[in-house]
KEKE-3310 file (N, C-alpha, C; in steps of 0.2 Angstrom, whole numbers, plus 5000, padded with zeros to 4 digits):
npx = (5004:5003:5013:5006:4994:4988:4995:4980:4973:4977:4976:4961:4954:4960:4954:4938:4940:4939:4927:4915:4904:4897:4887:4887:4897:4896:4885:4893:4903:4893:4886:4896:4902:4915:4913:4907:4896:4889:4878:4861:4854:4840:4838:4849:4842:4831:4835:4841:4831:4829:4825:4826:4831:4838:4846:4855:4860:4868:4874:4883:4886:4897:4907:4911:4916:4926:4937:4939:4945:4958:4963:4969:4978:4972:4971:4984:4985:4981:4990:4999:4992:4987:4995:5002:4991:4992:5002:5004:4992:4998:5007:4998:4991:4986:4971:4958:4950:4942:4942:4951:4963:4965:4969:4979:4988:4987:4991:4982:4966:4957:4948:4930:4927:4942:4942:4932:4937:4946:4941:4934:4943:4948:4937:4938:4951:4964:4971:4966:4951:4937:4925:4910:4901:4889:4877:4884:4897:4911:4916:4928:4946:4954:4967:4970:4975:4975:4962:4943:4929:4918:4927:4935:4924:4922:4932:4928:4916:4921:4930:4920:4912:4921:4924:4911:4911:4917:4915:4917:4930:4942:4964:4971:4982:4976:4964:4974:4979:4968:4967:4973:4984:4997:5003:4997:4991:4986:4975:4972:4967:4956:4948:4943:4934:4921:4908:4901:4911:4922:4933:4947:4958:4966:4957:4948:4932:4912:4903:4892:4896:4900:4913:4922:4916:4909:4897:4889:4894:4894:4899:4911:4917:4920:4924:4939:4943:4941:4955:4961:4966:4963:4958:4950:4952:4939:4942:4954:4950:4942:4950:4957:4947:4947:4960:4958:4955:4941:4926:4917:4924:4922:4918:4913:4919:4912:4900:4902:4905:4892:4886:4895:4889:4878:4878:4876:4889:4902:4910:4910:4926:4934:4938:4930:4937:4934:4931:4926:4914:4913:4926:4926:4921:4910:4896:4890:4892:4907:4905:4896:4904:4912:4901:4899:4912:4914:4905:4905:4913:4918:4921:4927:4937:4953:4957:4967:4964:4953:4954:4963:4955:4946:4954:4955:4944:4938:4949:4950:4956:4965:4962:4949:4941:4945:4938:4922:4923:4920:4905:4895:4880:4884:4895:4905:4916:4924:4934:4951:4958:4946:4932:4917:4900:4887)
npy = (4994:5010:5023:5036:5033:5025:5031:5038:5029:5021:5034:5035:5021:5024:5033:5027:5018:5025:5026:5018:5013:5001:5007:5020:5021:5014:5024:5037:5031:5027:5041:5048:5041:5031:5017:5015:5024:5040:5043:5049:5058:5052:5039:5034:5034:5026:5011:5011:5013:5026:5042:5057:5068:5064:5054:5066:5072:5061:5060:5076:5074:5062:5066:5079:5071:5062:5075:5080:5070:5064:5082:5078:5069:5056:5048:5042:5040:5051:5063:5060:5059:5071:5081:5077:5080:5093:5099:5097:5104:5115:5119:5118:5132:5132:5130:5119:5110:5098:5087:5089:5088:5076:5069:5074:5071:5056:5052:5047:5050:5048:5042:5040:5035:5036:5051:5057:5050:5059:5071:5064:5064:5078:5086:5084:5087:5096:5105:5107:5113:5114:5115:5113:5103:5113:5122:5133:5132:5120:5105:5106:5106:5114:5128:5128:5137:5150:5152:5148:5139:5149:5162:5158:5155:5169:5172:5166:5172:5186:5185:5181:5191:5199:5195:5193:5208:5212:5207:5198:5186:5185:5184:5176:5184:5196:5198:5195:5206:5214:5209:5205:5194:5184:5174:5172:5158:5156:5163:5156:5142:5146:5150:5139:5132:5137:5136:5143:5145:5142:5137:5139:5138:5148:5158:5165:5163:5167:5155:5151:5158:5154:5157:5152:5140:5132:5124:5117:5112:5123:5136:5126:5130:5144:5146:5142:5148:5161:5161:5156:5167:5169:5167:5151:5134:5124:5109:5111:5117:5106:5097:5105:5106:5091:5089:5099:5103:5101:5098:5088:5080:5074:5073:5075:5083:5085:5087:5100:5108:5109:5117:5127:5134:5137:5146:5165:5169:5165:5166:5164:5164:5158:5145:5133:5139:5148:5162:5175:5183:5196:5201:5210:5204:5201:5192:5184:5187:5185:5193:5204:5208:5215:5227:5230:5237:5248:5253:5260:5270:5285:5287:5283:5267:5257:5244:5238:5243:5237:5224:5222:5229:5216:5205:5207:5206:5192:5174:5173:5168:5181:5180:5175:5187:5195:5192:5192:5205:5208:5210:5216:5221:5223:5233:5245:5250:5267:5271:5267:5259:5261:5257:5259:5257:5248)
npz = (5000:4996:5004:5008:5009:5018:5030:5030:5032:5044:5053:5050:5056:5068:5071:5072:5081:5097:5099:5107:5107:5092:5086:5086:5079:5066:5063:5061:5049:5039:5040:5034:5020:5024:5021:5010:4998:5004:5015:5022:5032:5033:5029:5037:5046:5045:5046:5057:5065:5072:5074:5060:5068:5080:5074:5071:5080:5087:5079:5078:5092:5093:5083:5089:5101:5096:5093:5104:5108:5099:5104:5117:5113:5110:5101:5090:5078:5072:5073:5060:5050:5051:5047:5034:5026:5029:5024:5011:5008:5011:5003:4988:4991:5003:5006:4998:4988:4990:4981:4974:4983:4989:4973:4973:4987:4984:4972:4957:4950:4963:4974:4979:4990:4997:4995:5005:5018:5019:5018:5034:5044:5044:5047:5062:5064:5074:5068:5055:5043:5037:5024:5021:5009:4997:4986:4982:4984:4983:4992:5005:5010:5022:5031:5048:5052:5044:5041:5046:5043:5040:5036:5025:5016:5015:5008:4996:4991:4988:4977:4966:4968:4962:4947:4943:4944:4934:4923:4914:4907:4919:4923:4934:4936:4934:4945:4954:4956:4960:4973:4988:4992:4996:4984:4968:4965:4976:4978:4966:4973:4982:4974:4966:4975:4972:4965:4957:4950:4938:4924:4910:4900:4907:4914:4922:4925:4928:4929:4920:4910:4891:4890:4899:4901:4889:4884:4874:4857:4850:4857:4859:4848:4848:4859:4853:4842:4847:4855:4848:4838:4822:4805:4807:4798:4795:4797:4807:4818:4822:4826:4836:4848:4848:4855:4867:4885:4886:4894:4889:4872:4861:4845:4828:4814:4802:4812:4816:4805:4804:4815:4813:4802:4805:4813:4820:4823:4817:4803:4786:4777:4769:4757:4767:4778:4792:4803:4816:4817:4825:4823:4813:4802:4788:4784:4765:4749:4736:4728:4737:4743:4737:4733:4745:4749:4740:4740:4754:4750:4744:4732:4716:4715:4711:4702:4710:4724:4726:4727:4737:4745:4750:4752:4765:4771:4766:4765:4748:4732:4720:4707:4709:4717:4703:4694:4699:4699:4686:4683:4676:4678:4693:4692:4687:4676:4677:4673:4664:4676:4684:4696:4700:4706:4696)
capx = (5001:5006:5011:5001:4986:4994:4995:4977:4969:4978:4972:4952:4955:4962:4949:4934:4942:4941:4922:4915:4897:4895:4878:4890:4904:4889:4881:4899:4904:4888:4888:4906:4905:4920:4915:4902:4892:4887:4871:4858:4854:4833:4845:4850:4839:4827:4841:4843:4823:4829:4823:4833:4834:4842:4852:4861:4861:4873:4884:4888:4890:4904:4911:4914:4922:4933:4938:4944:4952:4962:4968:4969:4982:4968:4970:4990:4987:4979:4995:5004:4989:4986:5002:5003:4985:4994:5012:5000:4988:5004:5010:4994:4988:4983:4966:4959:4944:4943:4944:4957:4967:4963:4972:4987:4990:4986:4996:4979:4962:4956:4940:4924:4928:4949:4940:4928:4942:4950:4936:4932:4946:4950:4934:4940:4958:4961:4974:4962:4944:4931:4918:4904:4897:4879:4876:4889:4902:4913:4918:4934:4947:4959:4971:4966:4977:4971:4954:4939:4921:4915:4932:4934:4919:4919:4938:4930:4912:4926:4932:4918:4911:4926:4923:4903:4908:4921:4909:4919:4934:4949:4967:4975:4986:4969:4962:4979:4978:4962:4966:4979:4986:5005:5005:4991:4991:4984:4969:4965:4965:4950:4941:4942:4930:4917:4903:4898:4916:4926:4943:4947:4963:4970:4956:4942:4923:4905:4902:4888:4899:4903:4920:4924:4912:4904:4891:4887:4899:4896:4902:4920:4919:4921:4932:4945:4944:4945:4960:4967:4965:4966:4954:4953:4949:4932:4944:4957:4945:4940:4957:4959:4945:4951:4966:4958:4953:4935:4924:4916:4925:4923:4914:4911:4923:4901:4894:4907:4906:4887:4889:4901:4884:4870:4879:4879:4896:4904:4907:4914:4926:4936:4935:4930:4939:4928:4931:4922:4911:4915:4931:4924:4919:4901:4896:4888:4896:4913:4902:4892:4910:4913:4899:4899:4917:4911:4896:4909:4920:4916:4925:4930:4941:4956:4957:4970:4961:4946:4955:4966:4949:4942:4957:4953:4937:4939:4953:4950:4966:4965:4957:4943:4942:4942:4932:4917:4923:4917:4899:4890:4875:4885:4900:4907:4919:4923:4940:4954:4956:4944:4928:4910:4892:4884)
capy = (4999:5015:5028:5039:5028:5018:5034:5040:5021:5021:5038:5035:5016:5025:5037:5025:5014:5027:5027:5015:5010:5002:5009:5027:5015:5014:5032:5041:5027:5029:5049:5049:5033:5027:5010:5016:5029:5042:5042:5053:5057:5049:5033:5031:5035:5022:5009:5011:5015:5031:5050:5060:5074:5058:5053:5072:5076:5056:5063:5077:5071:5061:5072:5083:5066:5063:5081:5080:5062:5070:5086:5075:5063:5049:5044:5045:5040:5058:5068:5060:5062:5079:5083:5074:5084:5102:5097:5095:5110:5122:5116:5122:5138:5132:5130:5115:5107:5092:5082:5090:5088:5071:5069:5076:5064:5049:5052:5048:5053:5049:5036:5042:5035:5039:5059:5057:5047:5065:5076:5064:5067:5085:5087:5085:5090:5105:5109:5107:5118:5110:5120:5110:5106:5116:5124:5136:5126:5112:5103:5108:5106:5120:5125:5131:5147:5152:5154:5145:5141:5157:5167:5153:5156:5176:5176:5164:5178:5189:5182:5181:5195:5205:5194:5197:5217:5215:5207:5197:5180:5188:5180:5175:5192:5202:5195:5196:5216:5216:5204:5206:5186:5182:5174:5171:5152:5157:5165:5150:5140:5149:5149:5135:5132:5140:5132:5146:5150:5138:5141:5140:5143:5152:5162:5164:5167:5164:5145:5154:5159:5149:5157:5146:5135:5132:5119:5115:5112:5130:5140:5128:5133:5151:5147:5141:5155:5166:5157:5156:5176:5170:5160:5141:5130:5118:5106:5112:5117:5099:5096:5109:5102:5086:5093:5104:5102:5101:5091:5083:5082:5069:5080:5074:5086:5085:5091:5106:5111:5110:5123:5136:5136:5143:5153:5172:5173:5163:5170:5159:5168:5154:5137:5128:5143:5152:5167:5178:5189:5201:5204:5211:5200:5202:5187:5189:5181:5190:5201:5207:5213:5223:5231:5235:5243:5252:5258:5263:5274:5291:5290:5275:5263:5254:5238:5236:5245:5233:5217:5223:5226:5211:5198:5209:5201:5185:5171:5169:5168:5187:5180:5175:5193:5199:5188:5192:5213:5208:5208:5222:5219:5230:5233:5249:5254:5273:5271:5261:5255:5263:5253:5261:5254:5250)
capz = (5000:4994:5012:5010:5009:5024:5033:5030:5033:5048:5057:5049:5059:5076:5076:5075:5089:5100:5096:5112:5102:5086:5081:5083:5073:5059:5058:5057:5046:5034:5035:5029:5016:5024:5018:5001:4997:5009:5016:5023:5040:5033:5027:5042:5055:5045:5046:5067:5068:5076:5069:5059:5071:5084:5071:5067:5087:5089:5073:5081:5098:5087:5080:5098:5105:5091:5092:5113:5108:5095:5107:5121:5108:5115:5095:5090:5071:5069:5070:5055:5044:5049:5047:5028:5025:5031:5018:5005:5007:5010:4993:4983:4993:5010:5004:4992:4984:4990:4977:4968:4988:4989:4968:4976:4987:4981:4963:4956:4954:4970:4973:4985:5000:4998:4998:5011:5022:5020:5023:5038:5047:5045:5053:5069:5066:5077:5064:5051:5044:5029:5020:5019:5000:4999:4982:4981:4987:4982:4999:5003:5018:5021:5035:5053:5054:5039:5041:5048:5035:5036:5034:5018:5013:5013:5001:4989:4988:4984:4969:4963:4965:4955:4942:4944:4941:4928:4919:4908:4913:4920:4923:4940:4936:4933:4952:4960:4958:4965:4981:4993:4994:4995:4976:4963:4965:4984:4973:4961:4977:4985:4964:4966:4979:4970:4959:4954:4945:4931:4923:4904:4894:4912:4914:4928:4923:4931:4928:4915:4903:4888:4889:4903:4903:4885:4886:4867:4850:4844:4862:4861:4841:4850:4862:4850:4840:4852:4859:4842:4833:4818:4806:4806:4793:4801:4802:4812:4826:4824:4829:4842:4852:4852:4862:4870:4888:4887:4898:4882:4867:4855:4840:4820:4806:4797:4816:4820:4801:4803:4818:4811:4796:4806:4820:4815:4826:4813:4795:4784:4773:4760:4757:4772:4784:4796:4806:4821:4813:4829:4818:4808:4795:4786:4780:4761:4741:4735:4725:4742:4748:4734:4733:4753:4748:4733:4744:4760:4749:4741:4724:4715:4714:4707:4706:4716:4729:4728:4729:4743:4754:4748:4756:4771:4774:4764:4758:4742:4727:4718:4703:4710:4714:4699:4690:4702:4699:4679:4685:4673:4684:4700:4693:4681:4676:4675:4669:4664:4682:4691:4697:4703:4706:4691)
cpx = (5006:5006:5008:4994:4986:4993:4989:4969:4971:4974:4962:4950:4955:4956:4943:4934:4939:4933:4919:4909:4898:4891:4883:4893:4901:4888:4887:4901:4899:4887:4894:4907:4910:4920:4911:4899:4890:4879:4869:4857:4845:4836:4844:4847:4833:4832:4839:4835:4825:4826:4829:4836:4839:4848:4859:4861:4870:4880:4887:4892:4895:4909:4916:4920:4927:4941:4941:4946:4958:4966:4972:4976:4980:4970:4980:4990:4986:4986:4998:4999:4988:4992:5004:4995:4988:5000:5009:4996:4994:5006:5003:4990:4986:4976:4964:4952:4946:4945:4952:4964:4969:4968:4978:4991:4991:4989:4989:4972:4960:4948:4935:4924:4935:4946:4937:4935:4945:4947:4933:4939:4949:4942:4933:4945:4957:4967:4972:4954:4942:4927:4916:4901:4889:4881:4879:4895:4904:4915:4925:4940:4955:4962:4970:4969:4975:4966:4950:4935:4920:4919:4934:4930:4920:4926:4933:4922:4917:4929:4926:4913:4917:4924:4916:4906:4912:4918:4913:4926:4939:4954:4967:4978:4983:4966:4970:4981:4976:4964:4972:4982:4993:5006:4998:4989:4987:4974:4965:4966:4957:4946:4940:4936:4923:4915:4900:4904:4918:4929:4944:4953:4969:4966:4951:4937:4918:4902:4896:4890:4903:4908:4922:4923:4907:4902:4889:4895:4901:4899:4912:4921:4922:4925:4938:4946:4944:4954:4964:4972:4964:4959:4956:4947:4942:4934:4949:4953:4943:4944:4959:4956:4943:4953:4966:4956:4944:4931:4921:4918:4925:4918:4917:4917:4915:4899:4896:4907:4898:4883:4888:4893:4879:4871:4883:4887:4900:4905:4910:4918:4933:4935:4935:4933:4935:4933:4925:4922:4913:4924:4932:4922:4914:4900:4894:4893:4905:4910:4899:4896:4910:4906:4896:4904:4917:4907:4897:4911:4916:4915:4924:4934:4945:4954:4959:4968:4957:4948:4960:4962:4946:4947:4956:4952:4938:4949:4952:4958:4961:4959:4950:4939:4938:4938:4924:4918:4920:4910:4896:4884:4876:4890:4900:4910:4923:4931:4947:4956:4955:4937:4924:4905:4891:4877)
cpy = (5006:5021:5029:5038:5027:5025:5036:5035:5022:5026:5037:5026:5020:5030:5034:5019:5016:5027:5020:5009:5007:5004:5016:5026:5018:5023:5035:5036:5028:5037:5048:5048:5031:5020:5012:5023:5032:5040:5047:5053:5052:5041:5030:5027:5025:5014:5008:5009:5020:5034:5051:5063:5067:5057:5060:5073:5070:5061:5069:5078:5068:5064:5077:5079:5064:5067:5080:5075:5066:5075:5082:5067:5057:5043:5048:5043:5046:5064:5067:5059:5069:5084:5082:5081:5094:5104:5101:5103:5116:5122:5118:5130:5135:5130:5123:5115:5103:5086:5083:5087:5081:5067:5071:5071:5058:5047:5050:5052:5049:5043:5042:5042:5036:5048:5059:5054:5054:5068:5072:5065:5076:5089:5090:5086:5094:5109:5109:5112:5115:5116:5113:5109:5108:5116:5129:5135:5122:5111:5105:5108:5111:5123:5130:5140:5149:5154:5146:5144:5145:5160:5162:5153:5163:5176:5173:5169:5184:5190:5184:5188:5200:5201:5196:5207:5218:5212:5204:5191:5185:5180:5179:5180:5196:5203:5197:5204:5217:5214:5205:5197:5187:5178:5171:5163:5150:5154:5158:5143:5142:5148:5143:5129:5131:5137:5138:5149:5143:5143:5135:5141:5148:5158:5158:5168:5162:5157:5146:5154:5157:5150:5154:5142:5132:5124:5116:5116:5118:5136:5134:5128:5142:5150:5148:5146:5160:5166:5158:5164:5175:5168:5153:5138:5123:5110:5104:5113:5111:5097:5098:5107:5098:5086:5094:5099:5101:5098:5086:5083:5081:5071:5076:5081:5087:5091:5099:5109:5116:5117:5128:5139:5141:5146:5158:5175:5170:5164:5165:5165:5165:5151:5133:5134:5151:5156:5171:5184:5197:5205:5208:5209:5199:5195:5189:5185:5188:5198:5204:5210:5217:5229:5234:5239:5248:5258:5262:5270:5279:5291:5284:5271:5257:5246:5233:5237:5240:5226:5218:5221:5220:5204:5200:5203:5195:5179:5170:5170:5177:5185:5180:5183:5197:5197:5192:5203:5215:5209:5217:5227:5224:5232:5239:5252:5259:5274:5267:5258:5260:5261:5256:5255:5256:5253)
cpz = (5000:5003:5013:5009:5016:5031:5037:5032:5041:5055:5058:5057:5066:5078:5077:5080:5095:5102:5098:5105:5097:5082:5079:5078:5068:5057:5058:5051:5038:5032:5032:5021:5017:5021:5012:5002:5004:5012:5020:5032:5039:5033:5033:5044:5053:5046:5054:5068:5073:5072:5066:5064:5078:5080:5069:5077:5088:5084:5076:5087:5098:5086:5086:5102:5101:5091:5099:5113:5106:5099:5109:5119:5109:5104:5092:5085:5068:5068:5063:5049:5044:5045:5040:5025:5025:5025:5013:5005:5008:5002:4986:4987:5001:5011:5000:4991:4987:4989:4972:4978:4987:4981:4969:4980:4987:4974:4960:4955:4960:4973:4980:4993:5002:5000:5002:5017:5024:5026:5032:5045:5048:5047:5060:5070:5071:5070:5057:5048:5037:5030:5018:5012:5000:4988:4978:4981:4984:4991:4999:5011:5017:5029:5040:5054:5049:5039:5044:5042:5034:5032:5027:5015:5009:5006:4995:4987:4986:4978:4964:4960:4963:4953:4941:4941:4934:4921:4912:4914:4914:4923:4930:4939:4938:4941:4955:4961:4956:4974:4983:4999:4991:4988:4973:4963:4974:4981:4970:4964:4981:4979:4965:4966:4979:4966:4957:4950:4940:4925:4918:4904:4901:4914:4919:4925:4925:4925:4918:4908:4900:4888:4894:4901:4896:4886:4881:4861:4849:4853:4862:4854:4845:4853:4860:4848:4843:4855:4855:4839:4831:4814:4804:4800:4797:4803:4807:4818:4826:4829:4836:4848:4854:4856:4866:4881:4891:4889:4891:4874:4861:4851:4835:4816:4806:4806:4818:4814:4801:4808:4815:4804:4800:4812:4816:4819:4820:4803:4790:4776:4766:4761:4764:4778:4789:4801:4810:4819:4819:4827:4816:4798:4794:4782:4771:4755:4742:4733:4731:4743:4742:4733:4740:4753:4745:4736:4751:4756:4743:4733:4723:4716:4712:4711:4711:4722:4733:4733:4735:4749:4756:4752:4762:4775:4772:4760:4755:4737:4723:4711:4703:4710:4707:4695:4691:4699:4691:4680:4682:4677:4689:4697:4686:4681:4672:4670:4667:4668:4688:4692:4702:4705:4701:4691)
residu = (MET:ASP:LYS:ASN:ALA:GLU:ILE:LEU:LYS:ASN:ALA:ILE:SER:GLY:SER:LEU:ASN:VAL:ILE:GLU:GLN:ASP:ARG:GLU:LYS:GLU:ILE:VAL:SER:ARG:ARG:PHE:GLY:LEU:ASN:GLY:ALA:LYS:GLU:THR:LEU:GLU:GLN:ILE:GLY:GLU:MET:LEU:SER:ILE:THR:ARG:GLU:ARG:VAL:ARG:GLN:LEU:GLU:LYS:ALA:ILE:LEU:ILE:HIS:LEU:GLN:ILE:SER:ALA:GLU:ASP:ASN:GLN:ILE:PRO:GLU:ILE:ALA:PRO:ALA:GLU:LYS:LEU:LEU:ILE:ARG:ASN:LEU:THR:GLU:MET:GLY:ARG:VAL:ALA:LYS:LEU:SER:ASP:LEU:ALA:ASP:LYS:ILE:TYR:GLY:ARG:LYS:ALA:THR:ALA:SER:GLU:LYS:THR:GLY:ILE:TYR:PHE:ILE:ALA:THR:PHE:SER:LYS:GLY:LEU:THR:VAL:VAL:GLU:GLU:ASN:ASP:ARG:TYR:ASN:ALA:ALA:VAL:GLY:ILE:ALA:GLU:TYR:GLY:ASN:ASN:ARG:VAL:ILE:LYS:GLU:ARG:VAL:ASP:GLU:ILE:VAL:GLN:ILE:ILE:LYS:ALA:ASN:LYS:LYS:PRO:MET:THR:LEU:GLU:GLU:LEU:ASP:ASN:LYS:LEU:ASP:TYR:GLU:HIS:PRO:ASP:HIS:ILE:LYS:ALA:VAL:ALA:SER:ILE:SER:LYS:LEU:LEU:ALA:THR:LEU:ASN:GLY:VAL:TRP:GLY:LEU:ALA:LYS:TRP:PRO:ALA:VAL:ASN:PRO:LYS:ASN:ILE:ARG:ASP:LYS:ILE:PHE:VAL:ILE:LEU:GLU:ALA:LYS:LYS:GLU:PRO:MET:HIS:PHE:SER:GLU:ILE:ALA:LYS:GLU:ILE:GLU:ALA:SER:ASP:PHE:LYS:ARG:LYS:ASN:VAL:THR:VAL:GLN:ALA:ILE:HIS:ASN:GLU:LEU:ILE:LYS:ASP:PRO:ARG:PHE:VAL:LEU:ILE:GLY:ARG:GLY:ILE:TYR:ALA:LEU:SER:SER:TRP:GLY:TYR:LYS:LYS:GLY:THR:ILE:SER:ASP:ILE:ILE:VAL:GLN:ILE:LEU:GLN:SER:SER:ASP:GLN:PRO:LEU:THR:ARG:GLU:GLU:ILE:VAL:LYS:GLN:VAL:LEU:ARG:ALA:ARG:LYS:VAL:LYS:GLU:THR:THR:ILE:LEU:LEU:ASN:LEU:GLN:ASN:LYS:ALA:LEU:PHE:LYS:LYS:VAL:ASP:LYS:ASN:LEU:TYR:THR:LEU:ALA)
# end
């Protein structure tokens, strides 16, 4: 068994050993999911034929007993486990989302029972504090000297409010300029606790913003183009999505092409090449682009100037532009090399 895993397993066993009654061991094991899935107060109450409130009272009493026992050094296995957790938390920013902490300690994706085992130990360890999971916060563990449950939540909420006020995603450096933390990694650690935030490509934003938490193919295409900052062929976009950190990224090239066609945020500017409309590109044929160029000019333009301006909006061959310029129904040659609208 891995050394870290053994330290934590011994801490859990040692803690359960100071609980005298089997019923109380059963309650705490089921509530924290030490031997399987976590169970609710109602589920445990039905199993033991007692009320939900009685289960809650017993759980609270058990944890107080464990806390006192740990402080009185009656659980010698707790000290090395607490030291292990504090050492890793120090490296991670003094507080961490439970799943991140567990993955780091085990050196792989931790199981549900391994995560809850860490949470169980941290709940009554003097040097640690926990944040209970709810709709706003992920389950987290922190170093007690850094702040209790209330302080950690306040820090999380502060970051959320700054990002909300900014109205667009922010880098850790930008957040660092508005906060008083020792290092940007500490901001990252605190921000990761919030369920209202998400991160992608080094920036943090509200979880409802597609730029940091794209939920459909169109949003993912937008994020890829926004990050690339230049037009891309739809097949290249597919490859970028496949290589990305998106949660669901198994999409076909055809599906991506279909979404590019339907979404007004994307403009076809060449053979299979797309750009963002926010970059100034407009939909339409080459003839449509030439019409727009001549309409915006207060005088006829040379063939070279027309070609130059079209190429800013479309990735096409120069001969294609010249062929479209020969459309006498739309364009009129007023001099040897000057064109205007017909």
